[in-house]
C-alpha positions as CSV (number, residue, x, y, z in Angstrom):
1,X,54.8,94.4,103.9
2,X,53.9,95.0,107.5
3,X,56.5,95.2,110.3
4,X,55.2,91.9,111.7
5,X,55.9,90.2,108.3
6,X,59.4,91.8,108.2
7,X,60.3,90.1,111.5
8,X,59.1,86.7,110.4
9,X,62.2,84.4,110.0
10,X,62.6,82.9,106.6
11,X,64.3,79.5,106.3
12,X,66.5,79.3,103.2
13,X,66.7,75.5,102.5
14,X,68.4,76.0,99.1
15,X,71.2,78.3,100.3
16,X,74.6,77.0,101.5
17,X,76.5,78.6,104.3
18,X,80.1,78.0,105.0
19,X,82.0,79.4,108.0
20,X,85.7,79.9,107.0
21,X,88.0,80.4,109.9
22,X,91.3,79.3,111.4
23,X,94.8,80.4,112.4
24,X,96.1,83.7,111.1
25,X,98.6,83.0,108.3
26,X,97.1,79.5,107.6
27,X,95.7,80.7,104.2
28,X,92.2,82.2,104.8
29,X,92.7,84.8,102.0
30,X,93.8,82.2,99.5
31,X,90.9,80.0,100.5
32,X,88.4,82.9,100.2
33,X,89.7,83.8,96.7
34,X,89.3,80.2,95.7
35,X,85.7,80.1,96.9
36,X,85.0,83.3,95.0
37,X,86.4,81.7,91.8
38,X,83.9,78.9,92.4
39,X,81.0,81.2,92.6
40,X,80.6,81.7,96.3
41,X,79.7,85.1,97.7
42,X,82.4,85.8,100.3
43,X,81.9,88.2,103.2
44,X,84.8,89.1,105.6
45,X,84.6,90.9,108.9
46,X,80.9,90.1,109.5
47,X,80.1,90.0,113.2
48,X,79.0,86.5,114.0
49,X,75.7,87.6,115.5
50,X,74.7,89.0,112.1
51,X,75.1,85.7,110.2
52,X,71.4,84.8,110.7
53,X,70.3,88.3,109.7
54,X,72.3,88.1,106.5
55,X,70.9,84.6,105.6
56,X,67.4,85.9,106.2
57,X,68.0,88.8,103.8
58,X,69.4,86.4,101.2
59,X,66.3,84.1,101.6
60,X,64.0,87.1,100.9
61,X,65.7,87.6,97.5
62,X,65.7,84.1,95.9
63,X,68.5,83.6,93.4
64,X,70.6,86.5,94.7
65,X,73.1,84.4,96.6
66,X,73.1,80.6,96.5
67,X,76.4,80.0,98.4
68,X,77.6,82.3,101.2
69,X,81.0,82.0,102.8
70,X,81.6,84.1,106.0
71,X,85.2,84.6,106.9
72,X,85.9,84.9,110.6
73,X,89.2,85.7,112.2
74,X,90.6,87.3,115.4
75,X,89.7,90.7,114.0
76,X,86.0,89.8,113.6
77,X,84.2,91.6,116.3
78,X,82.8,89.2,118.9
79,X,84.4,86.1,117.4
80,X,85.4,84.6,120.7
81,X,82.5,85.8,122.9
82,X,79.6,85.4,120.5
83,X,80.5,82.8,117.9
84,X,79.0,79.8,119.8
85,X,75.8,81.6,120.6
86,X,75.6,82.9,117.0
87,X,76.0,79.4,115.5
88,X,73.5,78.0,117.9
89,X,71.0,80.7,116.6
90,X,71.9,79.8,113.0
91,X,71.2,76.1,113.6
92,X,68.0,76.9,115.6
93,X,66.7,78.9,112.6
94,X,66.9,75.8,110.4
95,X,70.0,76.9,108.4
96,X,72.5,74.2,107.7
97,X,76.1,75.3,107.8
98,X,79.5,73.9,107.5
99,X,82.7,75.1,109.1
100,X,86.2,74.9,107.6
101,X,89.1,75.5,110.0
102,X,92.5,76.2,108.4
103,X,95.5,75.3,110.5
104,X,99.3,75.1,110.1
105,X,102.3,74.3,112.3
106,X,103.6,77.1,114.6
107,X,107.0,77.0,112.8
108,X,105.4,77.6,109.4
109,X,103.1,80.3,110.7
110,X,106.1,82.1,112.2
111,X,108.0,81.9,108.9
112,X,105.0,83.2,107.0
113,X,104.7,86.2,109.2
114,X,108.4,86.9,109.1
115,X,108.4,86.6,105.3
116,X,105.5,89.0,105.0
117,X,107.1,91.4,107.5
118,X,103.8,91.8,109.4
119,X,103.0,91.4,113.1
120,X,100.6,88.7,114.3
121,X,97.3,90.4,115.3
122,X,97.6,89.1,118.9
123,X,101.3,89.4,119.6
124,X,101.2,92.9,121.0
125,X,104.7,93.8,122.2
126,X,105.7,90.2,122.3
127,X,107.0,87.8,119.7
128,X,105.1,86.4,116.7
129,X,105.1,83.0,118.5
130,X,103.4,84.6,121.5
131,X,100.6,85.8,119.3
132,X,100.2,82.4,117.7
133,X,100.1,80.6,121.0
134,X,97.4,83.1,122.3
135,X,95.3,82.6,119.1
136,X,95.6,78.9,119.2
137,X,94.3,78.8,122.8
138,X,91.4,81.1,121.9
139,X,90.4,79.0,118.8
140,X,90.7,75.6,120.3
141,X,86.9,75.2,121.0
142,X,86.0,76.6,117.5
143,X,88.5,74.2,115.9
144,X,86.9,71.3,117.8
145,X,83.5,72.1,116.3
146,X,84.7,72.4,112.7
147,X,83.5,69.9,110.2
148,X,86.7,70.1,108.2
149,X,90.2,70.9,109.7
150,X,92.6,71.4,106.8
151,X,96.3,71.6,107.6
152,X,98.0,73.8,105.1
153,X,101.6,73.3,106.3
154,X,102.6,71.4,103.2
155,X,100.4,73.3,100.7
156,X,101.5,76.2,98.6
157,X,98.9,78.7,97.2
158,X,98.0,76.4,94.3
159,X,97.8,73.4,96.5
160,X,95.4,75.1,98.8
161,X,93.3,76.3,95.9
162,X,93.1,72.8,94.6
163,X,92.1,71.5,98.0
164,X,89.3,74.0,98.2
165,X,88.1,73.0,94.7
166,X,88.0,69.4,95.8
167,X,86.0,70.2,98.9
168,X,83.6,72.9,97.7
169,X,83.3,73.0,93.9
170,X,80.1,72.4,92.0
171,X,77.3,71.3,94.4
172,X,79.6,71.2,97.4
173,X,81.5,68.2,98.8
174,X,80.6,64.7,97.6
175,X,78.6,62.8,100.2
176,X,81.7,61.6,101.9
177,X,85.3,62.2,101.0
178,X,88.1,60.2,102.9
179,X,91.7,61.2,102.9
180,X,93.9,58.2,103.8
181,X,97.3,59.4,104.7
182,X,100.5,57.4,105.5
183,X,103.1,59.1,107.7
184,X,106.2,58.5,109.8
185,X,105.9,59.0,113.5
186,X,109.5,60.3,113.6
187,X,108.3,63.3,111.5
188,X,105.2,64.0,113.7
189,X,101.5,63.0,113.7
190,X,99.4,64.9,111.0
191,X,97.6,67.8,112.7
192,X,94.4,67.4,110.7
193,X,93.9,63.6,111.3
194,X,90.5,62.5,112.6
195,X,91.8,59.0,113.2
196,X,95.4,57.8,113.8
197,X,96.4,54.1,113.4
198,X,99.8,52.8,114.5
199,X,101.0,49.9,112.4
200,X,104.4,49.6,114.0
201,X,103.2,46.2,115.4
202,X,104.0,44.8,111.9
203,X,107.7,43.7,111.4
204,X,109.6,46.4,109.6
205,X,110.6,45.6,105.9
206,X,113.5,48.1,106.5
207,X,115.4,45.2,108.1
208,X,114.9,42.9,105.1
209,X,117.8,43.9,102.8
210,X,116.0,43.2,99.5
211,X,113.0,45.2,100.6
212,X,114.8,48.2,102.2
213,X,115.1,50.2,99.0
214,X,111.5,49.5,98.0
215,X,108.3,51.2,99.3
216,X,104.9,50.1,100.4
217,X,103.7,50.7,96.9
218,X,105.8,47.9,95.5
219,X,104.2,44.4,95.4
220,X,107.0,42.7,97.3
221,X,106.6,45.1,100.3
222,X,102.8,45.1,100.1
223,X,102.7,41.2,100.2
224,X,105.3,41.1,103.0
225,X,103.3,43.6,105.1
226,X,99.8,42.2,104.5
227,X,100.9,38.6,104.9
228,X,102.4,39.2,108.4
229,X,100.5,37.9,111.3
230,X,97.8,40.3,112.5
231,X,98.0,42.7,109.5
232,X,95.1,41.3,107.6
233,X,93.0,41.0,110.7
234,X,93.8,44.6,111.6
235,X,92.6,45.9,108.2
236,X,89.4,43.8,108.4
237,X,88.5,45.0,111.9
238,X,89.6,48.6,111.2
239,X,87.3,48.8,108.2
240,X,84.4,47.2,110.1
241,X,84.9,49.7,113.0
242,X,84.9,52.7,110.6
243,X,81.7,51.8,108.8
244,X,79.3,53.0,111.5
245,X,81.4,56.1,111.9
246,X,81.1,56.9,108.2
247,X,77.3,56.4,108.4
248,X,77.2,58.7,111.4
249,X,79.2,61.3,109.5
250,X,76.5,61.2,106.8
251,X,73.8,61.7,109.4
252,X,75.6,64.6,110.9
253,X,76.3,66.2,107.5
254,X,80.1,65.8,107.8
255,X,81.6,65.4,104.4
256,X,85.3,65.0,104.9
257,X,87.7,63.0,107.2
258,X,91.4,62.2,107.3
259,X,92.5,58.7,108.4
260,X,96.2,58.7,109.2
261,X,98.3,55.5,109.3
262,X,101.7,55.7,110.8
263,X,104.9,53.6,111.0
264,X,108.4,54.7,111.9
265,X,109.5,56.4,108.7
266,X,106.4,56.4,106.5
267,X,107.9,54.4,103.8
268,X,106.9,50.7,104.0
269,X,104.3,49.5,106.5
270,X,102.1,52.7,106.7
271,X,102.1,53.0,102.9
272,X,101.1,49.4,102.3
273,X,98.3,49.5,104.9
274,X,97.0,52.9,103.7
275,X,96.8,51.6,100.2
276,X,94.9,48.5,101.3
277,X,92.5,50.6,103.6
278,X,91.9,53.0,100.7
279,X,91.1,50.1,98.3
280,X,88.6,48.6,100.8
281,X,87.0,51.9,101.8
282,X,86.6,53.0,98.2
283,X,84.3,50.0,97.7
284,X,81.7,51.6,100.0
285,X,78.8,53.3,98.4
286,X,78.9,57.1,98.1
287,X,82.5,57.3,99.4
288,X,85.4,58.7,97.5
289,X,88.9,58.0,98.8
290,X,92.1,59.9,98.2
291,X,95.5,58.5,99.3
292,X,98.4,60.7,100.3
293,X,101.8,59.4,101.4
294,X,103.1,62.4,103.4
295,X,106.6,61.2,104.1
296,X,107.3,58.9,101.2
297,X,110.7,59.9,99.7
298,X,112.2,61.3,102.9
299,X,115.5,60.0,103.9
């Protein structure tokens, strides 16, 4: 092979590339191990500018690596200065990639570092929280460009591994996976929500004595919520508004989105509306819907 041939870029249409990044302490190691268990070839500490080079090498050896996951963190040389240029080069070379960003609440990240008795890589002589704040600021643009943002605050090791399996097992994510999540505003808005709907305009079943001990999964509460003025129209119009978005996600190769529906406590209205939205969206072609009621069961 001549030197000229060696410099010719090779497009690897059959190879998958996943960029795994996120906040320190949010579970990158667990996620990487889960990917390895699913047959991905995982590389940590690779400078971003070498991603295209590695994909070219893989393409020159068909069958050697079908699925490559590159793990980037604050210790990856050039992460903040070169990552955007490197990813633009990857895209320009014809390589399709996905990016998974792992996140968690500041409180949980502090607790994880304290339990592990390790300093945050950016805290220097300051507090763990100082390092987390600095890292969050540095990663904000990268997070904004991620296809999937997964909040691991409520996930243990097994839960995160299961989520990775749902997203990236077999031939990769299904064409479009929707996570419809009910929540209570008084417990905070989900950090990984792509869309947030506020259904507090519907009268609260909490103030109906016979409905108070029930939840939005009970028929009596569901009927009360959906039969209230404006509730059915809201669901109809919300689904209609989402359809062109879902189609756009397919065109942009985005496979995962979280739709969050909130009421005051996350027990009645948001649960009933989430269940109805999930039922309606699950009827769309090539869409799989998962329903999560984050705050159901809280006092």
